[in-house]
N, C-alpha and C positions, 0 to 999 in steps of 0.2 A: 542106490541105483540098483535095479535086478540085475543079477549075472546074466550074460548072454550064454543062449542055451546052445547046445552043441549042434551045429548045421546052419547055424544063422551066419556064418561070416561070409556067405555070398560069394561062393568060388566064382560063378561066373563076373561078377563085377570085378573081381583081384584081377581075371584074364584079362575085361576089356581095357581096365586101366593100364596094363602090362603092355597090351597091343597099342596104344595110343603112344606111350612112353617111346616104344621102340619103332614109331615112324620116323624115317629118313628125312622126310620132308611134309610141308606143308599138304600137298596134293595130297600124299600117302594117309594124313591125318585126316582130310575130310573125307576122302572116299571111305574109310574105316568107318567113322561118323553116320555117315549116310548109310551104309550098311547095317548099322547098329540101329538108328533109328525107323528103318524101313521093317525090319524085326519087330522091335518093340510096338510099331503101330499095328505090325498084323494080329500079334500077339494079344493086343487090347480090343481090335476087332473082332478077330475070329473065335478066340479062346472063351467060351462066354463060362467056361468052369473053372477059370484062372484062378489059384489057391493065394493066400494072403503072402506067403512067401513071395514066389514069384512077383506079385505087385509091387512086394516092398525091391525086390530087385533092382525091377525094371524103372522103377520112381527113383531110386539110387542113381541110375545109369542115366537118366535123364537130367539131374540135378549134375550131375557130374558134368556132362556136356555142356550145358547151360553156363556153368562155371567155368570153362573154356571159352567163353563169350561167344556161343552161338545162342541163336533162338529157338525156343521151344515154346509150340503152340499145339500141342496135346498133351495128355496125359494127367490135366489139372482133377479133372473128375475121378479119377482112379485114386489119388494122393487123398480126395475128399473120403473115399470111400474106407481109406486105412484110419483113418481118424475113430471110424465104428468100430473097429478091433480091438479084442482085450489084451492082447499081446504088448508089452512094453514097446518091443522094438518096431514093430509094426506102425502104433501108433507115434512113436518118436520120429520116424520117417517120414510119416503124413505130416505132421505138424512143422518137420523142418522144409518140407517142399513148399508148403502152402507160406510158410515165412518170407522164403527166397521169392517165390515167383508169381504167388497171386497179389495183384494189384488192387487197392481199396476200394475201386470202383468194379471190380469183379463182377458177375453175375453171379458165381459161386458164393458172394461172401454171405448171403443169407443160409445158406446151408452150414457155412462152416459156423456161423455163430451159433446156429442151433447143436451143432456137434458138442462145441465148447461147453454151451450153457449143460448137455448132458453131462459132459464130463466134470462140471464144475458143482453139480447135485451129487454125484456119485460117489463122493467120500472115499473116492482112493485116492492118498496122498499124491503119489507120483503122475497119477490120470492128474489131478488137480494142478499139480506145479506146470507140467506139460501143454494146459491149457492157457495158464497165466501167463508162462513166458510168450505164448505165440501172440496172445493179446497184447502184451506189450513188445513186441517186435512189428506187428501189422499197426497198430495205436491209429485206426482211422476213427473220424467222427462216427460214423453209423454204429461200430464196435463198442465204441463209449456210450452211447444213448441205451444200447442194448441191455450190456453187464454194469454197469456202473453201480447197481443197485445190488446187485450177486456179491461182487468183489469185498465192498464195507461188509456183509454179514461173517465172510471168513477172517476179517482182521480180528474182528472184536469178540467172535465165536470162542467158547471156551474147551471146546472140542478140536478146536483147528490145533495141530502140530506145529513146532517150531517154523520148519523149513516152507511148511505153507502161508505161514503168517509173514515169514522174508517175502517170498515171492508175491503176494498179494500185495504189501505195502507198496514195495518199488514197480507193479503193475497200476495200481491206481494213482502212483506217481508220475506216470508214464501217458495216461490219459488224461489227468487232471494239466499237464503242460501242454496236451493236443489240443483239448477243449474244455476248459475251465469250465463254462457254463453248463457241462453235461454232468458234473459230478455236484448232487445235489447234497447240502447239509442236513443232517438229520441226527438222531440221537447219537449215532457212532462217532460223531465227531468229540463228542464230551467223552466217551470210552476211548479213544484211540490214544489219549493222550496216556494213559496209565500203561500204557506198552512203554515208556522210559521206566519203570520198574519191574519192568521184565527180567526174569533171570537169563534169560539167553541172550547176550551182548549182539548177538547176530540180528535178532528182532529189535532191539534198543536202539542198533545204526540204520535199520530202515524205517522205522518208525520214527526215526528223528529227521531222516531227509524230508518224508512227507509232511510231518508235522510242519518242517520249517517254510516249506513249500507252501501250504496250505494257511499258514499264519502269516506270510507277506501279504496275502489278499483278505484275509479278516481277522485281524491279531486279537479282537475282543473275544474270539470263541477260543481262541487256546491259550489265552492270558493263564490259566490253571496249570499250564504247562513250565510255567517259569520255574515255580518250584522245584517239581520234579527233575528237570533240568538242573538244576543246581546241586539238588541232592544228588544225582546218578555224578555228575561233574566232581563233586567233591569224594565220592566214593572210590573215582577212577586216578584223581591225582593225590590222594593220599594212601593209593594203594602201592606195594612193591610189584615190580615185573614178573617177580614171582608167582604173586597172588592172581592174574589175569592170563596164565600161561597159553592157552588157546588164540589169546588176541593180544598178545604181546607181539611188538614187530622191532628187532632189535634192540631187546632193553628197554623200548618206550611200550608203557602200557595203553593201550586202544588209541592209537592217535587220531584214526578215522573219526572214530566215536566222539573223543574231543574237541576236534575241529567242528564236527558236525553242530554241538552243544552250544558251542561257542556261537558260531555262526546263528544258531535259534536265540541267544539271547539278545543278540543286538537288533533282534526284531522289536525289542522293547526296551522301555525305559529303565532306569534303575530299579530295583524291589523299593516298594515304601516300607516293609517291614523291617525293623533295624536288624532285627536276628537274622532273617533272611540274605540282608546287604552283606554283613558281616561276614555270613557263610562264604558268601562269594567273593568278597574281599580276599579273605582264606584263601580261595583257592587260586585267585588271582595271584598273590603273592608265593603262594608257593611254586605254580608255573616259573615264576620270575627267579625264585629261587635256585630252581632247578637247573633253570639255566646257565647258572653259574658254578655248578658243581664240574669237577671233570668228567668228559665223557667215558661211557663203558663200554665203547667199541670205538677205533680207528676208522670204521667203514662208513663209508658217506651215508650209506641208510640210515643208519643211526642219528647222523645229524640232522639229515633232511625231515626225519620223522619227528625229533626234539624241538627244531626250528618252526615245523608248520604249526605245532603247539603253542608255543612261544608269540608268533606273529599273528595268531588268531587270538590270542589271549591280549595283546597289546590292543588289537583292532578294537577289542570291547571294552575295556580300559579306555579308548577315547571316544569312543562310541557314549560311553556314561559321562565322562568329563566331569565328574563329582570328586574325586579323590586324590588329591595335589600331591600326595607322597607317591601313589601307584603311577601319574602320568610322569613324575619325575624320575622313578626308577627306570618305566618304560623308554625314557630317553637317552637315559645313562646305557642303558642295555643295547639300544639302538647305535649307540656312539661307537661301542666297541666294534661293531660288524662295519662301519664305515671303512675301516681297513681293513678289512678280513679278505682274504685272498680269493675268495669264492666271487665271483662277479655276481651272480645271482642274490647273494647276501647283502651285496652292498647296495645292489637296486631296490631290494625291499627294505631294507635300512632307511636310504631316502626318502624313498615314497612313503613310508610310515609317519617320518620326522615331518615331513610335508604337513600332514593330520595333525600333530602333535603342537606345530608351529601355529594353529589356528587357534591354541588354547591359552585363556589366560593363567594356568597355575604352570604349565610346561614353557611358554613361548621365553622364557628367560635361560631356562634349561638348554632349548636347541639352540639360542644365542651364542652359548659356549664351545659349539664346533664348527664356527663359522669358517675358521680358517682351516679346518680339515675338509670342508665341503668345498672352500675355495681350489684347495689342493688338489681335489676329486676333479673337479673343473678340468682343469690343465692338465691333469696327467693320466684320466681313464683312457683308454683304448675304445673301450664300446660307447657307442653316440647314446643310445639308451640309457645308459648308465650318468652321464655328461647332460642328457635333458633332463632326468631327475634332479639334477645338484641346481641346474637353473633354478626349478622349479622351489627349491629348497631355499635358496638364497632368496627369490622374490616371496617366499611365506614367511622368512627370519627377519625381513627388513623392517625396520622401523624408524622413526627421526633421529636415533644413538647412532647409526649406523648404516646410512642411506648412503652417504656420501660415500664410504669405502665400498660397499657391496655395488653401486651403480659403476664406479670406477673400475672394480676388476670385472665387473660384465662387459663395459667398454672395450676392454683392454683384452678380455678375450673374442670378444666380438669379431676382431680380423682376422682370425685363424677359425673361427665357429663352423664347423660343417652346415653346408648351406639347407641341410634340411630342418634346422631348429633356427637358422638366422631371423626369418619372420616374427617367428614367436618372440626371439630375444628383445628384438626391438621394442615391440609390442610392450614386453615386461618393462624394460629400461626408461621407456616413455612414461607408462604407467607412474613408476617407482619414483622419478623426475618430479613428475608434477604431484604425487603424493605427499612425498617428504622432502619438500625443497628445502635446502639451507638457506638459499634465499632466494627471488626471481632471477639477476643475474646467473646463478649457478644454472639455475632451470636452463635460460637459455644456451648455456656454454653448453649444457648437456645435448639438448637437441639437435645444435647443430654440428657438434663432433658425431654424434648417432648419424644424423644425413652425410658427414664426411665420410664417414666408417663404411655405412651397409645401405648408401643411398638407395639400391636397388629396392632393398627389402623394406623401405619408411614406404608405407602405406598412406593414402590421403589423409586417412583420419589423424596420422601423426602431425602434419604439419597445419593442417587445417588447426589443430589444438593448438600449437604454439600461437598461431597468429591471434585466435580468440582471448589467449590470457595475455599477452602482449597488449591488443588493444584495450583491453580492462584493467590494466594498471599502467598509471600513469608513471609509476616511476622508475618503471624499466623501459620504457619505449625509448631513450635515448640512446641507452644502453644496447639493447637490441638493434637500432639501427646502426650503429658504430661497428659490431660485431660483424653483422652480416654483410656487411660493406667490405670490410675487410676478410672473410670467408669467400666472397665472391672474387677477390684477387688472384687465387688460385689458378693456376692456368689449366687444372683439369677440374673442374665443377660440376657437380652433377646437377640435374635438372630440377631435382625438389628443393635444391639450394636456391635457384636460381626463381623457383617460384617463391620461396620463402623470402629473399631479396626484394624480389619487385614487387611484392603485397606491402612487405616492412619500409622501403624506403620511398614509395608511392605515398605510402599514411604518414610517416616521419622523417624522410629525409631532409626537412628545411631544419633537424634539430642536430644535424651535424653539418648542415651547408657551410656554417662560418669558419670550417680549418680548410684552406686551399687544397688540403690535400684529399678533401671529401665535397669538393664546391659542386655547383649543380650541373655544371658541364662533365664533370670528372663522373659523377655518378651515372649521367646518362650514358657517356661514353663505356663506363664498366657494363652497364646492364646490356647497351645494343650490341656488345662484342660477342654475346651470348644467344645474340636474337636468331641468327641463322642457325645455328645450331640443336636447337629446339623444336618439340614437336607442336601442331597448332593450336591444341589447350593453353600451353605456355605462352607460346607467341602473343595469343590473344590477354592472356592475362598484362603480358607486358605493354602491350597498347593501352592496357587501361591504365598502368602504372606510367606511362608518358601523358596522358590526357591528365592525370593528376599532376605530374611535373610543370604543365601549363599553368597549372593553378599556382601552383607553388613556387616557381620560378618563371614568372612571366620575362626575364633576360634571355633565356635560350628558347623562347616561344617558336622562334624561326627555323629551328634546328631541329625540333620537334615535328613543326608542320612538314618540314619536306620529307623526313621518314614516313608519316601518316601519308602525305601526297605520293611516294614511291609508287610504282608501276604494279612492282609486286605484291603491294597489299592493297592499292586499288582492284588490281586485278586480279586479286587471288581466286587460284581454282576453290578453296574453302570459304565456302559462304558465309561463315560467321567473321574469318578475318576481314573479308572485302565489306560487309556493313559496319563491322566496328571502326576501319578506317575512314570509311566514308563519313558515319556519322559522327566521330571524335574530331575529323577536320571540319566538317562544317559547324559542332559547336564551337571549337577554339575561334573560328572566324566569323560567326555570326555574334554571339553570346558576348554580352559585355562582360567586364571583370568582375562585377557584384552578383550577376547571374552565374558565371564560373563559380565562384567562391560558395555561392548558397549550394547550386548543384554538386558540386566536388568537393564537398566539407568532409571532414574525418568522419569514419565508422563511428556511431555511438556503440557503447558496451553491448555486448552478448549477453542475453540472459542467462543466469548459470544453470546448466543441467547437469544430468548425468554425464560423465567423459564417453567421447563416441568411441576411444582408445577402448576403455574397460568393454564397452558393449562388444567390441570386435572381437576382443580376446575371448569372451563369455562364448561367443558365438562359434570361436575356433577352437577352444580347448574348454566345456564346460566343468568336467571333472577337475582340472586344477586352477582355473582363474577362481571359483570360488575363493582359494587360500588368501586373495587380494582383500579378506575383508578383515583382516588380521589389523585390529586398531589399537590405540591406545588402551581400553579400555576391554579391547577383547570381547569374549562372547559370553553368555550369560554362565551364574556360577552355577546354575542347577537347572539344565537344559535337558527336561525331559523329552524324548523325543521316539516316535514309532517308526522304525528305519523300516520305509517299504523301498525297494528300488525300482518298482515298476513307477513310482511317484516320481523318479526322478526325469519323466521324458519330456512333462508338459513344462517347459519353461519358460516364461515370457520372455520375449526380446524386449529391452526397452529402444524408446526411441531414440534415434541418434542425433548426439548434440547440433545445435547449429553450425553451419561453418561458415567462415568469413567470406563474406560478398562485397568487393569493393563496392562502393557508393561512387557512382558516377551519374552521368548526365541520362534523364529519366530517357530511354528508349519507348519507341511505341507499345504499348503493353496491346496483350492481347484482350479484344473487347469480351466483357461477360455480361450475357445477359442479364436481366433482373431475376430469370429463373431459376439461375445457377446457384445465387445465394444469399436469397431475401434479407437475413441478418446480418448477414457476415461474420457469422458463428462456426464456420466449418475451414477457419483459417488453419494450416497445418505447420510443422514444422518449417523451418528456414531452408532453403536450397540446397540441395544434397553435394553440389561442388561449387566451388567459387568461379569458376574457369568459362563455365557456359552461359552464366548470365551475369553480368558484372553490374547490371544496373539494380539497384536495391532501394529503397525508402528505408529512412533511419528505423532500426528494429522498435519496437514498442519496448516499454522498460518490463523487467520483470516482473510478473504478478500484478499486470494491469487486466486483469480480467472483466471489470465491471464496464465495458466499454457500449453494451445495451442502451437504449435509449432507458434513461429512468422512469419509469412508469410510475412512480410515487411523489414523483415532484412534479414535472410537466410532460404533457401529453407530446409525442413526437411531432415535429413541424412538417413530415413528409411519410409518405408509406414506406418507401423503401431506403433501407438503413444501409450504408453501405461502409459503414465502420466495422474492421474486423478486430477480432480477440487476438491480444497478443499471444503467444505460446503459454501455456498453462502447466505448473510443474505435474498436473496429474495426466497429462496427454501421454506421460511414458507409461501410464498403466492401462489406460482406458481409451477404448477408440471409440471416436464418436458415434453415435446411433445412426443408424439408418433403417426404419422402418418399411422393408422392401415390401410393396402389397401393390397388385396387380390395379390399372386404372379402373376398373369395373367390380374389385371384389370388396369384401369386408378386410379389416385389419385391427388386432387385439394384441395387446400387452398384458400379459398376466404375472411380469415381475417389473418391479422398480431396479432402474438403471443403477448401477451399483454407484459410480460414479456420484450422482446427486447425493450422495450421502456426504458428501463432504464438499460440496460447490452448491450454490445457490442458483447460477446462472449456465447456460447450455441450452443445446438444441435438444427437446425432448423429444420430438418425432420426424420423420423425415420420410417422403418418398417423390414420385416423379409427379406427382398431383401439388402436395401441401406439406409446408414447412413450419412447424410449432416450435416457438423457442420460449424458453421462460426465465425470467428472471424476479427471485425471489426474497422477501428481508423477513426476519422472526425477533421479536422481542417478549420476553416472557412465555407468556402460552397464550399469544400472540402472533400472527403471521399475515403476511398479504403477498400472493403472490400476481405477477404480471404475465399474462400469456400473449403472444404474438402468432397470430395468424396469418401466413404468407401465402399468397396464392402464385405459384411458379410456371403456371400455365398463361396463353395470352386469350383464355375464354374464360369470362366469370364463372363463379360458383354463386348458383342461386338456393334460395331457402337454406341459407347456412345459418345451422343450428348448435351449438356447443350445451351441454348440460353437465353437472357435476351433480352426482350421487355418494352416498355413502352409504355402501351394501350391508347389512347384519348388523352387528353388534354397534359397527362403526357408528351408527348413525346416534347411539347415547355416548358415544366416548369424545366426540367433534362436531361442533356446530360450524355449519360453511356456509358464507354466505356469495351468491354469484351475481354481479350485476350484468345486466341483460346485454347486449351488443345492440347499438346506435342503428347499425343496417343488417339486413338479411341475404345481402349481397355482395360478393366480394369480387372484385373487379380484377383482370387477368394484370398480373403482374403488382397486384395492390398488396397492402397489409391493414390488420386492424386488430385492434388490442383490446383486452380485456380484466378484469380486475377482479380475483377472488381474495376474501377474506376468510380465513378461518381461527378457529377457536381450539384449545383442546382443553378438552372437559374432563377424560381420565386417561391413562395409557391404552393404547390401542396396539395394534399388528397390523390391521390391513389397512389400505391408501385409500381415497376417493377416487372413485372411476369418471373419467371427463369422456362423455361420448358426445360424438361429434356427426351430423348428418348434413348433407349437402347434395345438389345435383349439380350434375357437370356433363356437361353433351346431352342432355336427357338422359341420364343414368345416374340413381341414387347412390353416394356413396355413404359407408358408414365406418366410422373408426372408432375404436375404444380403446382408452391408455388409462394407467395409473399415473396419477398426480404425482410427483416428488415429493410427498407429504410424510416424512418419518418421523418417528418418537424422539430420534435424537438431535431434531429441528428445534425444540423445545428445550433444550439443554441451556443450563447458563454455568461457565464454569466457576470453578472454586477454589479458593487458596487457602492453603495449611499448610503448617511445620509438620514435621517428623513425627511429631509425639502426638501431635492430634488426630494424623493419618493412621498411626497403630493403634491407636485406641479405639477408632473408631471402626479399622479393620477390623478387631477383636469383637466387637459388638455386634457387627455383622456377619454371623456364625452358625446361625440356624438351619435347617434345614431348608433347601429351595432358597436360600438366600445368595447362595453362590455358584456360580456356573464356570466350568473349567473346560478348555481345549486347547487339545495340542495338536496342529497341525501341519502339512507341508505349506511353504512359502507358496503363493500363486504368481509373487513377481521377486524379481533380486532384492535381498535385505538390505536396505540404506537407509543407516540412521537418521539423516536429516528428512529422508521421504517421509517414514515413519512418523516424526515429530509432528510434520506436516499434515499428515493423515489426521492424528489425533487431535490435533487443536481445530482442523474444519473440521470433525466430528462433533466436537462441543467442549471436549474434556479441557479443563485447567491441567497442563502438565506440571508436575512437582520435583524439579529437580534438586538433587542433594539427599533425595528421602530413601531413595535405595542404593544400598552399597554398592551394587554392581552399577557404574554410569552407562553401560550399553542398555539395562533395563528400564523400561519406562514405567513411571508410574503417575496417575490421573487421578482427577476428581471432579464431579458436577452434580448438579440437581434437576431432574428433570420437573419441570412447571406445568402443571394440570391445574385446572381451576379449582376441582375436588383436593387433590391433595400434591403432596412435594415430594419427589422420589430421592433420597440421596443417593450417588453411586461411586463406589471407586475402582479403579483399573490397576492391574498389573501387566502388561504385557512384555514378554522374556524372546528376545531373539535368539537364535542357534545358528550364528552365520556359519560354521562347517556343515552342517548338515541340512542348511537354508531350511529350518521350520522353526515355530514359534509357538509357546505355552500362554493363551490367553487366560488370565484370572479375573471375574467380575464380581464383584458382591454389591448387591443392593437391598434396600428395605421389603422390594416385590419380588417376586418368583418371576412374573409373566414380564415387568421389565427388565430382569436381568437376561430370560432367556433372548428375549427381542433386540437387547443390545450386542448381545454377543453374536446372533443370528447376522447382524448388521454390518461386526466389525470383521466377520468371518469373509465377506465378499472384498474387505478392502483391502486384506493381506494374502 
């Protein structure tokens, strides 16, 4: 930096600052400032010959006054004028004032941008650095748009000095973070990577920060930087601290640069080149070895720098998850930190071990530290460390240690901090369900959980225990017995009353033979809690009482007395009043046979993802992913592209169906024929069991084919009222709703992804029309039944649906359409149409369904893509491992393989993935892949002109929530098309 010339000390500024400091009161300070402001204002307005020195001095005074907390509304133009000065000190003060006082929407911003451009083009290094620092300080979008073409030139120019390159890299990084779209890719993106080989480590450090951020957005553009980063990292970790004197921090060579390089490598999968991967592994081993060496200094700065590099290296090892020896070594190293005297190290060790617990290579090594983690849970003073200990216990849990871990967590729950109790309750409930010793243990655990932390037990927890008890006959009697015993406690939580009321209402008859739990005793026990409960719980108990009338006719009178009580019949709560009246009438009017039919046991609930797990993922997505540690753990070769920005769009699975007590059919709201003509929009079960305790028996899981079978007999009537049972894929796809204006046109340019794995559903719906589809396929032939439903009360006239095959599809598919018998669809009516398709050759596009009709004198047109995809003509194939790998090797020509690495759009679940692949058409080959979490499949695309064999390997990475999909087929176009379809599913 240039030396300050004599006379640049600005004595006037020093005197003013001294006067301010000597003021005895706030009033005196304000008086002195007002006097100075008046003087500066008069100088700026009256003295046209004010030289640069005085401008600089007065601008400095204004800046000082602003920093004292006073508003400055003049002097900005004088500061801008200082930018044109050739003197360093004047230009510096001008840039400083602008950086602090000028807003991004100021009218002077264009003048400032022009002055900055002049300095960037002047090739004076000091002036360029001042301009770059100003750009970074302001960082407005307008400035980014005007200057992002100039800054990359400075970075890659061979004439630019090191200091300017450093500033330019950091300036561009600031602009990219402010407005990513304003930083255009270009030739400079290939050249900036070579800065990692620069001799000046300051330039390398700045460039690494820039490349890391850019690579997160466009990793392919900076993939060559991986080799350069490994090379630079290798030179740093193998060098002595004396080799890098200028960049050694307390005997640790270039710790900041090492951390940045390790983070850059985490953006990419492990290198495919064996030599490069070996060199990287050597670097990581060296870092782990240095961590074991005696410290070269006792100062905390040395240990902080050393551990920063170590933890980032461990993060890279976890990210790659391909080297068992490194993973186990990393786990052992972290285990040493679990009892370290430094709280931060214990916290970081627990956090990193949570990630290691999700690796099949290090999971067993993590489990060895279970006793230490349990001790930390009980003895740690810092609540954040205890919370990480809970996360780690949750992550290391499996079938072998579930009972012990759940017992320890329940024991700690009694004294746990209030801030972590709710999360602990969810995790205990999930572990108890996930790894049950037996289901009696599960019931005991959940009831104990409600007893210990009832206030923190959410509805999802007790909903889930109800579902499991109803679905398992072998535990129903035991559940009734233990919940009856739990209700006998003097202080009983309301959630326990809910569970007890529900289970006894369903299965109280299983323990009624014992005099100690006779029907009257059960009723008196439940009713003793009635007056202490909230209105929703009372409503549930009233439903239990009507159940008791069916189960135990001998106590019908006492139960009717309760229902007849004025406190219920005249209750201010309309729900309670309605239940009491209707239940009383039902028990009085209906015969015993009718009661038995209406109040029969709840049928089993469809198996769906646990709503408790969904709640935990929503509450804490960064830790809840650890729950995917299963017996097989995650893929043995999980190449992933780590993009932190991709973590935000996480799909929330649908809630699991909650228990609803089957009772008398209350008057259901009347649904017009236009609401759901086809009965295809049925959603999941109700969200809470206490608001509506009237439900028909649930449909069996997977019973999705309840549309009228168009392939056998035509429908007997136009309005089909049967609703589809909840489908597994509803967790992942929302029902489509084509929203169009009544008089407008509608079109669909993309196929609905859910139809890739199902043949039935609503294809299109708006306020006028609902179109349902049911299809079946065999070989290269298919048949679709389309249902057109008029949702209005007015007829559709001139109703004409036509199907066409655009472009090349006409030669690849033969479509025959049966015309409709009528051209008018009456209000509330439904008509059907049959379409036959034949696959001639492989194809990409889908047939277009065009519908034209007149509604209220206005012509309507709707264009849709029919859900006829290439995989519909799939035929699954069974083969053993030998045949599969022989065929896999044969399909190795260019174009026959398509590999995709992508972020999971939905939570990774093994059962769901299996269902999707089977629905897609693959035959899954169990036992072929050595990793049980991977999926291997085979099938044949049937076409008239050819048959295309297809092989698949899908590797999920549970920790990173990513997939690697590999497809090999004998046709390049088929490979590409199937890969595109599968990407939408996962």
